[in-house]
C-alpha positions as CSV (number, residue, x, y, z in Angstrom):
1,X,69.1,111.1,-28.7
2,X,69.1,108.0,-26.7
3,X,71.4,105.1,-27.6
4,X,70.9,101.4,-26.5
5,X,73.1,98.4,-26.3
6,X,72.1,96.1,-29.2
7,X,72.2,93.0,-27.0
8,X,70.8,93.9,-23.6
9,X,69.0,97.1,-24.7
10,X,70.2,99.2,-21.7
11,X,70.8,102.8,-22.3
12,X,74.5,103.6,-23.2
13,X,76.4,106.8,-23.9
14,X,77.1,107.6,-27.5
15,X,80.5,106.5,-28.7
16,X,81.0,103.7,-26.2
17,X,82.7,100.7,-27.7
18,X,81.5,98.3,-25.0
19,X,78.3,98.1,-23.0
20,X,78.8,98.9,-19.3
21,X,75.9,96.6,-18.4
22,X,76.5,93.4,-20.3
23,X,80.1,94.0,-21.6
24,X,79.1,93.5,-25.3
25,X,81.5,94.8,-27.8
26,X,79.2,97.2,-29.5
27,X,81.6,98.1,-32.3
28,X,82.3,94.5,-33.2
29,X,78.6,93.7,-33.1
30,X,77.8,96.6,-35.5
31,X,80.4,95.3,-38.0
32,X,79.9,91.5,-37.8
33,X,76.1,90.9,-37.5
34,X,73.9,90.8,-40.5
35,X,71.1,93.3,-41.1
36,X,68.4,90.6,-40.5
37,X,70.1,89.6,-37.3
38,X,70.1,93.2,-36.1
39,X,66.4,93.5,-37.0
40,X,65.7,90.3,-35.1
41,X,67.5,91.8,-32.1
42,X,65.5,95.0,-32.4
43,X,62.3,93.0,-31.8
44,X,63.4,93.0,-28.1
45,X,63.9,96.8,-28.0
46,X,62.2,98.6,-25.1
47,X,60.6,101.2,-27.4
48,X,57.5,99.7,-29.1
49,X,58.0,101.9,-32.2
50,X,61.3,100.3,-32.8
51,X,59.8,96.9,-32.5
52,X,57.1,97.9,-35.0
53,X,59.6,99.2,-37.4
54,X,61.8,96.1,-37.2
55,X,58.8,93.9,-37.8
56,X,57.7,96.0,-40.8
57,X,61.2,95.8,-42.4
58,X,61.4,92.0,-41.7
59,X,58.0,91.6,-43.5
60,X,59.2,93.7,-46.5
61,X,62.3,91.6,-46.7
62,X,60.1,88.5,-46.5
63,X,62.6,87.1,-44.0
64,X,61.3,83.6,-43.3
65,X,64.0,83.2,-40.6
66,X,62.1,85.9,-38.6
67,X,58.9,83.9,-38.3
68,X,59.7,82.2,-35.0
69,X,60.9,85.5,-33.4
70,X,57.8,87.4,-34.7
71,X,55.5,84.8,-33.3
72,X,57.2,85.1,-29.9
73,X,56.8,88.8,-29.9
74,X,53.2,88.5,-31.0
75,X,52.4,86.1,-28.2
76,X,54.2,88.0,-25.4
77,X,53.0,91.5,-26.0
78,X,49.7,93.1,-25.2
79,X,50.3,96.2,-27.3
80,X,47.8,96.0,-30.1
81,X,49.9,98.2,-32.3
82,X,52.9,95.9,-32.0
83,X,50.7,92.8,-32.5
84,X,49.3,94.5,-35.6
85,X,52.8,95.1,-37.0
86,X,53.8,91.5,-36.3
87,X,50.7,90.2,-38.0
88,X,51.3,92.5,-41.1
89,X,54.9,91.2,-41.2
90,X,53.8,87.6,-41.0
91,X,51.3,88.3,-43.8
92,X,54.0,89.7,-46.0
93,X,56.3,86.8,-45.3
94,X,53.5,84.3,-46.1
95,X,54.7,81.3,-44.0
96,X,52.3,78.6,-42.9
97,X,54.0,78.5,-39.4
98,X,52.0,81.7,-38.7
99,X,48.6,80.3,-39.5
100,X,47.5,79.2,-35.9
101,X,48.6,82.6,-34.4
102,X,46.9,84.5,-37.2
103,X,43.7,82.5,-36.7
104,X,43.7,83.2,-33.0
105,X,44.3,86.9,-33.6
106,X,41.4,87.0,-36.2
107,X,39.0,85.7,-33.5
108,X,39.9,88.0,-30.6
109,X,41.5,91.2,-29.5
110,X,41.4,94.7,-30.8
111,X,39.6,95.5,-34.0
112,X,42.8,96.5,-35.7
113,X,44.4,93.2,-34.7
114,X,41.5,91.2,-36.0
115,X,41.4,93.0,-39.3
116,X,45.1,92.7,-39.8
117,X,44.9,89.0,-39.1
118,X,42.0,88.5,-41.5
119,X,44.0,90.2,-44.2
120,X,47.2,88.2,-43.4
121,X,45.1,84.9,-43.5
122,X,43.6,85.9,-46.8
123,X,47.1,86.5,-48.3
124,X,48.3,83.2,-46.9
125,X,45.2,81.4,-48.3
126,X,45.7,83.1,-51.7
127,X,49.4,82.1,-51.8
128,X,48.6,78.6,-50.7
129,X,46.0,78.2,-53.5
130,X,48.5,79.5,-56.1
131,X,51.2,77.1,-54.8
132,X,48.7,74.2,-55.2
133,X,48.3,74.7,-58.9
């Protein structure tokens, strides 16, 4: 199994209390940082599957504080599976700050990305119409 520093994402040996690359206190980080903060950090992980999983969990938690970070990930990556996961998370969260990104994604890119964006926009529109009543 491969272990990574939760701050710089360099590979580290299991059981190290400090990262040899950035000097982070791995043990203290593990104890003192909230679950959502750890998930936000995982959005920078070098393995796309970890990024996808973190986005999915943030969406399920409806973590509005994750919207800016999810948008940054969605803008910087070219991996359609990561973009799809980001879009799905943004759709679950239902925050208007995602509308412009979702609209762009619905108009271009891989089919799976466009479909996910259309679904997320539909959810956003539905929630918006419920909030207006």
